[in-house]
PAPA-863486 format. One record per residue: residue in one letter; x, y, z of N, C-alpha, C, CB in turn. Coordinates in nm, 2 decimals. Glycine has a CB too. Layout:
REM PAPA-863486
 aa    nc1    nc2    nc3   cac1   cac2   cac3    cc1    cc2    cc3   cbc1   cbc2   cbc3
  a      X      Y      Z      X      Y      Z      X      Y      Z      X      Y      Z
...
//
This chain:
REM PAPA-863486
 aa    nc1    nc2    nc3   cac1   cac2   cac3    cc1    cc2    cc3   cbc1   cbc2   cbc3
  m   0.08  -0.13   0.01  -0.01   0.00   0.00   0.09   0.12   0.00  -0.11   0.01   0.13
  f   0.04   0.22  -0.08   0.11   0.35  -0.09   0.05   0.45   0.00   0.10   0.41  -0.24
  m   0.13   0.53   0.09   0.07   0.63   0.17   0.18   0.74   0.20   0.02   0.56   0.30
  g   0.13   0.85   0.23   0.23   0.96   0.26   0.24   1.07   0.16   0.36   0.89   0.28
  e   0.29   1.20   0.20   0.31   1.30   0.12   0.45   1.35   0.12   0.21   1.39   0.14
  f   0.51   1.37   0.00   0.65   1.40   0.00   0.67   1.51  -0.11   0.75   1.27  -0.02
  q   0.76   1.61  -0.06   0.79   1.72  -0.16   0.92   1.69  -0.23   0.81   1.86  -0.08
  h   0.92   1.71  -0.37   1.03   1.69  -0.45   1.04   1.79  -0.56   1.03   1.55  -0.51
  t   1.15   1.79  -0.63   1.15   1.87  -0.75   1.17   1.80  -0.88   1.25   1.98  -0.74
  i   1.13   1.84  -0.98   1.15   1.78  -1.11   1.27   1.87  -1.18   1.01   1.78  -1.20
  d   1.37   1.81  -1.23   1.48   1.87  -1.30   1.44   1.93  -1.44   1.59   1.78  -1.31
  d   1.55   2.00  -1.50   1.51   2.06  -1.64   1.49   1.95  -1.75   1.65   2.16  -1.70
  k   1.55   1.83  -1.71   1.53   1.71  -1.81   1.41   1.63  -1.78   1.66   1.60  -1.79
  g   1.33   1.66  -1.67   1.21   1.59  -1.65   1.22   1.49  -1.57   1.16   1.54  -1.76
  r   1.33   1.48  -1.48   1.35   1.38  -1.39   1.31   1.40  -1.25   1.48   1.34  -1.39
  i   1.24   1.31  -1.18   1.20   1.32  -1.04   1.25   1.21  -0.96   1.05   1.33  -1.04
  i   1.28   1.24  -0.83   1.31   1.12  -0.76   1.17   1.09  -0.68   1.43   1.15  -0.66
  i   1.15   0.96  -0.68   1.05   0.90  -0.60   1.08   0.85  -0.47   0.99   0.81  -0.67
  p   1.02   0.86  -0.37   1.07   0.81  -0.23   1.11   0.67  -0.25   0.96   0.83  -0.10
  a   1.21   0.63  -0.17   1.27   0.50  -0.18   1.16   0.38  -0.14   1.40   0.49  -0.08
  k   1.07   0.40  -0.05   0.98   0.31  -0.01   0.87   0.29  -0.12   0.91   0.35   0.13
  f   0.85   0.39  -0.20   0.75   0.39  -0.31   0.83   0.31  -0.42   0.71   0.54  -0.36
  r   0.94   0.34  -0.45   1.03   0.27  -0.56   1.02   0.12  -0.53   1.20   0.32  -0.56
  e   1.05   0.09  -0.41   1.05  -0.06  -0.38   0.92  -0.13  -0.42   1.08  -0.09  -0.22
  a   0.81  -0.07  -0.39   0.67  -0.12  -0.40   0.64  -0.11  -0.55   0.57  -0.04  -0.32
  l   0.69  -0.01  -0.62   0.64  -0.01  -0.77   0.73  -0.10  -0.84   0.65   0.14  -0.85
  g   0.86  -0.16  -0.80   0.93  -0.25  -0.88   1.01  -0.17  -0.99   0.83  -0.33  -0.95
  t   1.08  -0.25  -1.07   1.18  -0.19  -1.16   1.12  -0.13  -1.29   1.28  -0.30  -1.21
  e   0.98  -0.19  -1.33   0.92  -0.12  -1.43   0.78  -0.10  -1.39   0.94  -0.19  -1.55
  f   0.73   0.01  -1.43   0.60   0.06  -1.37   0.54   0.14  -1.49   0.62   0.15  -1.23
  i   0.40   0.19  -1.47   0.34   0.27  -1.57   0.30   0.41  -1.51   0.21   0.20  -1.63
  v   0.34   0.51  -1.59   0.29   0.65  -1.54   0.18   0.70  -1.66   0.42   0.77  -1.52
  t   0.08   0.76  -1.62  -0.03   0.78  -1.70  -0.10   0.92  -1.65  -0.13   0.64  -1.69
  r  -0.17   0.97  -1.73  -0.27   1.09  -1.69  -0.35   1.04  -1.59  -0.36   1.15  -1.80
  g  -0.35   1.12  -1.49  -0.46   1.09  -1.38  -0.56   1.19  -1.38  -0.40   1.10  -1.24
  l  -0.66   1.18  -1.29  -0.76   1.27  -1.27  -0.72   1.39  -1.20  -0.86   1.21  -1.21
  d  -0.79   1.50  -1.21  -0.76   1.62  -1.15  -0.63   1.68  -1.17  -0.77   1.60  -1.02
  n  -0.58   1.67  -1.29  -0.44   1.71  -1.34  -0.31   1.67  -1.27  -0.44   1.85  -1.33
  c  -0.33   1.54  -1.23  -0.21   1.49  -1.17  -0.15   1.37  -1.26  -0.24   1.45  -1.04
  l  -0.05   1.30  -1.21  -0.02   1.17  -1.28  -0.03   1.06  -1.19   0.12   1.17  -1.33
  f  -0.08   0.94  -1.25  -0.09   0.83  -1.17   0.02   0.73  -1.19  -0.21   0.77  -1.20
  v   0.09   0.68  -1.11   0.20   0.58  -1.13   0.14   0.45  -1.06   0.34   0.63  -1.05
  y   0.15   0.34  -1.15   0.11   0.21  -1.11   0.21   0.11  -1.12  -0.01   0.17  -1.18
  p   0.22   0.02  -1.00   0.30  -0.10  -1.04   0.24  -0.19  -1.15   0.32  -0.18  -0.92
  r   0.32  -0.26  -1.21   0.27  -0.36  -1.32   0.16  -0.43  -1.29   0.37  -0.45  -1.35
  e   0.15  -0.49  -1.16   0.04  -0.58  -1.13  -0.09  -0.50  -1.11   0.07  -0.66  -1.01
  e  -0.09  -0.37  -1.06  -0.20  -0.29  -1.06  -0.26  -0.25  -1.19  -0.17  -0.17  -0.98
  w  -0.15  -0.21  -1.26  -0.19  -0.17  -1.40  -0.26  -0.28  -1.48  -0.07  -0.12  -1.48
  s  -0.22  -0.40  -1.46  -0.29  -0.51  -1.53  -0.42  -0.53  -1.48  -0.22  -0.63  -1.53
  a  -0.45  -0.52  -1.36  -0.59  -0.54  -1.29  -0.66  -0.43  -1.33  -0.59  -0.55  -1.13
  l  -0.62  -0.29  -1.36  -0.69  -0.19  -1.41  -0.73  -0.21  -1.54  -0.64  -0.08  -1.39
  e  -0.64  -0.25  -1.62  -0.66  -0.27  -1.76  -0.77  -0.38  -1.79  -0.53  -0.32  -1.83
  q  -0.77  -0.48  -1.70  -0.89  -0.58  -1.71  -1.03  -0.52  -1.67  -0.86  -0.72  -1.61
  k  -1.03  -0.42  -1.59  -1.15  -0.35  -1.54  -1.19  -0.26  -1.66  -1.13  -0.27  -1.39
  l  -1.10  -0.19  -1.72  -1.13  -0.10  -1.82  -1.17  -0.16  -1.95  -1.02  -0.01  -1.84
  k  -1.13  -0.27  -1.97  -1.17  -0.37  -2.09  -1.32  -0.42  -2.08  -1.07  -0.52  -2.10
  q  -1.37  -0.41  -1.96  -1.50  -0.44  -1.93  -1.60  -0.34  -1.95  -1.52  -0.47  -1.81
  l  -1.55  -0.21  -1.99  -1.65  -0.09  -2.01  -1.71  -0.10  -2.14  -1.58   0.04  -2.00
  p  -1.84  -0.07  -2.14  -1.91  -0.09  -2.27  -1.87   0.01  -2.38  -2.06  -0.08  -2.25
  m  -1.78  -0.05  -2.47  -1.72   0.04  -2.58  -1.82   0.10  -2.68  -1.62  -0.04  -2.67
  m  -1.95   0.05  -2.68  -2.04   0.12  -2.76  -2.10   0.27  -2.69  -2.16   0.02  -2.77
  k  -2.05   0.29  -2.57  -2.08   0.42  -2.51  -1.98   0.51  -2.53  -2.10   0.42  -2.36
  s  -1.99   0.62  -2.58  -1.88   0.73  -2.61  -1.81   0.77  -2.49  -1.93   0.85  -2.66
  d  -1.86   0.77  -2.36  -1.79   0.81  -2.25  -1.67   0.71  -2.21  -1.89   0.83  -2.13
  a  -1.71   0.58  -2.23  -1.63   0.48  -2.21  -1.51   0.48  -2.30  -1.70   0.36  -2.22
  r  -1.54   0.49  -2.43  -1.43   0.51  -2.54  -1.34   0.63  -2.49  -1.50   0.54  -2.69
  a  -1.39   0.75  -2.47  -1.32   0.86  -2.44  -1.24   0.85  -2.32  -1.40   0.97  -2.44
  f  -1.28   0.79  -2.22  -1.20   0.77  -2.10  -1.09   0.66  -2.13  -1.29   0.72  -1.98
  t  -1.10   0.55  -2.18  -1.00   0.47  -2.21  -0.90   0.52  -2.31  -1.05   0.34  -2.26
  r  -0.94   0.59  -2.40  -0.85   0.67  -2.50  -0.76   0.76  -2.40  -0.94   0.77  -2.62
  f  -0.83   0.84  -2.32  -0.76   0.94  -2.25  -0.65   0.86  -2.16  -0.85   1.02  -2.16
  f  -0.70   0.76  -2.10  -0.61   0.70  -2.00  -0.50   0.62  -2.06  -0.69   0.61  -1.92
  f  -0.52   0.54  -2.17  -0.42   0.46  -2.23  -0.32   0.53  -2.32  -0.48   0.37  -2.30
  s  -0.38   0.63  -2.40  -0.29   0.71  -2.49  -0.18   0.79  -2.40  -0.38   0.82  -2.58
  g  -0.22   0.82  -2.28  -0.11   0.90  -2.20  -0.01   0.81  -2.12  -0.18   0.99  -2.08
  a  -0.04   0.67  -2.13   0.04   0.58  -2.04   0.18   0.57  -2.11  -0.02   0.45  -2.01
  s   0.28   0.55  -2.02   0.42   0.53  -2.06   0.49   0.43  -1.96   0.50   0.67  -2.06
  e   0.54   0.34  -2.02   0.63   0.24  -1.94   0.75   0.30  -1.90   0.67   0.11  -2.01
  c   0.79   0.31  -1.76   0.90   0.37  -1.72   0.99   0.27  -1.63   0.85   0.49  -1.65
  e   1.10   0.32  -1.61   1.19   0.25  -1.51   1.28   0.35  -1.45   1.29   0.13  -1.58
  w   1.35   0.31  -1.33   1.45   0.40  -1.27   1.58   0.42  -1.32   1.47   0.37  -1.14
  d   1.64   0.54  -1.32   1.78   0.55  -1.35   1.85   0.50  -1.23   1.81   0.70  -1.37
  k   1.99   0.53  -1.23   2.08   0.47  -1.12   2.07   0.55  -1.00   2.23   0.47  -1.17
  q   2.00   0.68  -1.01   1.99   0.77  -0.90   1.84   0.75  -0.84   2.01   0.92  -0.95
  g   1.77   0.66  -0.89   1.63   0.64  -0.84   1.54   0.74  -0.90   1.63   0.65  -0.69
  r   1.57   0.80  -1.00   1.48   0.90  -1.07   1.40   0.83  -1.18   1.56   1.02  -1.12
  v   1.29   0.89  -1.20   1.21   0.85  -1.33   1.20   0.97  -1.42   1.06   0.81  -1.29
  n   1.23   0.95  -1.55   1.22   1.05  -1.64   1.07   1.07  -1.69   1.31   1.03  -1.76
  v   0.98   1.16  -1.66   0.86   1.17  -1.69   0.84   1.24  -1.83   0.79   1.25  -1.59
  p   0.77   1.17  -1.92   0.77   1.22  -2.06   0.71   1.35  -2.06   0.69   1.12  -2.16
  g   0.74   1.42  -2.16   0.71   1.56  -2.19   0.56   1.58  -2.19   0.77   1.60  -2.34
  n   0.48   1.50  -2.26   0.35   1.51  -2.27   0.28   1.50  -2.13   0.30   1.42  -2.37
  l   0.32   1.41  -2.05   0.28   1.39  -1.91   0.31   1.52  -1.82   0.35   1.27  -1.86
  r   0.44   1.56  -1.84   0.48   1.68  -1.75   0.39   1.80  -1.80   0.65   1.72  -1.78
  e   0.35   1.81  -1.93   0.26   1.93  -1.97   0.12   1.90  -1.92   0.26   1.96  -2.12
  y   0.08   1.80  -1.92  -0.06   1.77  -1.88  -0.08   1.80  -1.74  -0.10   1.62  -1.90
  a   0.02   1.76  -1.65   0.01   1.79  -1.50   0.08   1.92  -1.45   0.07   1.68  -1.44
  k   0.12   2.00  -1.55   0.18   2.13  -1.54   0.31   2.12  -1.43   0.07   2.23  -1.49
  l   0.38   2.00  -1.44   0.50   1.98  -1.37   0.62   2.07  -1.42   0.53   1.83  -1.38
  d   0.66   2.16  -1.34   0.76   2.25  -1.38   0.89   2.25  -1.28   0.68   2.40  -1.39
  k   0.87   2.27  -1.16   0.98   2.26  -1.05   0.94   2.18  -0.93   1.02   2.40  -1.01
  d   0.85   2.26  -0.85   0.81   2.20  -0.72   0.70   2.10  -0.74   0.77   2.30  -0.63
  c   0.71   1.97  -0.69   0.62   1.87  -0.71   0.58   1.82  -0.57   0.67   1.77  -0.80
  i   0.47   1.74  -0.55   0.43   1.67  -0.44   0.40   1.52  -0.48   0.31   1.74  -0.39
  v   0.46   1.43  -0.43   0.44   1.28  -0.45   0.37   1.24  -0.34   0.55   1.21  -0.46
  i   0.26   1.18  -0.37   0.17   1.11  -0.27   0.14   0.96  -0.29   0.05   1.18  -0.25
  g   0.12   0.90  -0.18   0.07   0.75  -0.19  -0.08   0.75  -0.17   0.15   0.65  -0.08
  v  -0.15   0.68  -0.26  -0.29   0.67  -0.26  -0.33   0.52  -0.28  -0.33   0.75  -0.38
  s  -0.31   0.45  -0.18  -0.34   0.30  -0.16  -0.27   0.22  -0.26  -0.49   0.28  -0.17
  n  -0.33   0.20  -0.37  -0.27   0.11  -0.49  -0.17   0.19  -0.60  -0.41   0.04  -0.57
  r  -0.17   0.32  -0.58  -0.09   0.40  -0.67  -0.02   0.51  -0.61  -0.17   0.46  -0.77
  v   0.07   0.58  -0.69   0.14   0.69  -0.65   0.09   0.79  -0.74   0.29   0.67  -0.65
  e   0.08   0.92  -0.69   0.04   1.04  -0.76   0.14   1.15  -0.76  -0.09   1.08  -0.71
  i   0.17   1.21  -0.86   0.27   1.31  -0.88   0.18   1.44  -0.91   0.39   1.26  -1.01
  w   0.20   1.54  -0.83   0.13   1.67  -0.86   0.22   1.79  -0.87   0.04   1.69  -0.76
  d   0.18   1.88  -0.95   0.24   2.01  -0.94   0.21   2.07  -0.78   0.18   2.11  -1.06
  k   0.30   2.13  -0.73   0.29   2.17  -0.58   0.18   2.28  -0.57   0.44   2.23  -0.51
  a   0.16   2.37  -0.65   0.05   2.47  -0.64  -0.08   2.41  -0.67   0.08   2.58  -0.74
  t  -0.08   2.31  -0.77  -0.21   2.24  -0.80  -0.26   2.17  -0.69  -0.18   2.14  -0.92
  w  -0.15   2.09  -0.62  -0.19   2.00  -0.50  -0.25   2.10  -0.38  -0.06   1.91  -0.44
  q  -0.19   2.20  -0.36  -0.21   2.28  -0.25  -0.36   2.34  -0.27  -0.09   2.40  -0.23
  t  -0.40   2.38  -0.38  -0.53   2.43  -0.42  -0.64   2.32  -0.40  -0.53   2.48  -0.56
  y  -0.60   2.20  -0.47  -0.69   2.08  -0.46  -0.71   2.04  -0.32  -0.63   1.96  -0.53
  n  -0.60   2.04  -0.24  -0.60   1.99  -0.11  -0.69   2.08  -0.01  -0.45   1.97  -0.06
  q  -0.67   2.21  -0.03  -0.75   2.31   0.05  -0.90   2.29   0.02  -0.71   2.45   0.02
  q  -0.93   2.29  -0.12  -1.08   2.27  -0.16  -1.13   2.14  -0.09  -1.10   2.26  -0.33
  s  -1.05   2.04  -0.10  -1.10   1.91  -0.05  -1.11   1.93   0.11  -1.00   1.78  -0.10
  q  -1.03   1.97   0.17  -1.05   1.99   0.32  -1.16   2.05   0.36  -0.95   2.06   0.36
  e  -1.20   2.17   0.28  -1.32   2.25   0.33  -1.45   2.18   0.30  -1.32   2.38   0.25
  s  -1.45   2.08   0.22  -1.57   1.99   0.20  -1.55   1.84   0.23  -1.61   1.99   0.06
  f  -1.46   1.83   0.32  -1.43   1.69   0.37  -1.54   1.62   0.44  -1.31   1.70   0.45
  n  -1.61   1.68   0.53  -1.72   1.63   0.59  -1.83   1.60   0.50  -1.77   1.70   0.69
  e  -1.86   1.68   0.41  -1.96   1.65   0.30  -1.94   1.55   0.21  -1.97   1.76   0.22
  i  -1.82   1.53   0.17  -1.76   1.41   0.08  -1.78   1.28   0.18  -1.59   1.44   0.04
  a  -1.73   1.28   0.31  -1.74   1.16   0.38  -1.89   1.12   0.40  -1.66   1.18   0.51
  e  -1.98   1.21   0.41  -2.11   1.17   0.42  -2.18   1.11   0.30  -2.19   1.28   0.46
  k  -2.14   1.17   0.18  -2.19   1.12   0.06  -2.13   0.97   0.03  -2.15   1.22  -0.06
  l  -2.01   0.95   0.09  -1.96   0.81   0.08  -2.00   0.71   0.16  -1.84   0.81   0.09
  v  -2.06   0.75   0.26  -2.11   0.63   0.37  -2.19   0.54   0.29  -2.21   0.70   0.50
  d  -2.27   0.56   0.21  -2.36   0.46   0.14  -2.30   0.40   0.02  -2.50   0.52   0.10
  f  -2.17   0.45   0.00  -2.10   0.39  -0.12  -2.06   0.25  -0.12  -1.99   0.45  -0.15
  d  -2.09   0.17  -0.22  -2.05   0.03  -0.22  -1.90   0.01  -0.26  -2.13  -0.05  -0.31
  f  -1.82  -0.03  -0.16  -1.67  -0.04  -0.19  -1.64  -0.16  -0.26  -1.59  -0.04  -0.07
  n  -1.72  -0.25  -0.31  -1.69  -0.38  -0.38  -1.69  -0.34  -0.53  -1.80  -0.49  -0.35
  f  -1.58  -0.28  -0.58  -1.58  -0.27  -0.73  -1.49  -0.36  -0.79  -1.55  -0.12  -0.78
//
């Protein structure tokens, strides 16, 4: 399980260090893709495969399902670590998440997320303000998906 919040920077070549405990859990090869809310999702191979199987079950006759799978898979990139424990984030993904210098790397259960620091701070503040409302809405949510 991934959890925690860490501040890092992305260098001019698009490389970012991921915390060591996350690197161990991600393995030597992993997937980076566009996430929701303008961040990047980073999945270990096994989680990516499980997610891929779920997305294959979406009804391709529905335009929303096609659009989502296109968005998700077209942005995906197979990545690995360099000798310093950095990952080179592809340019299209850096652009999507507006990663320029200061970044936040967070653990979210089965994945890692990479955020632009300012975007994360704005998102986090807005979420905190409505946390109680969100929690109440989720009480009846069926967690068996």
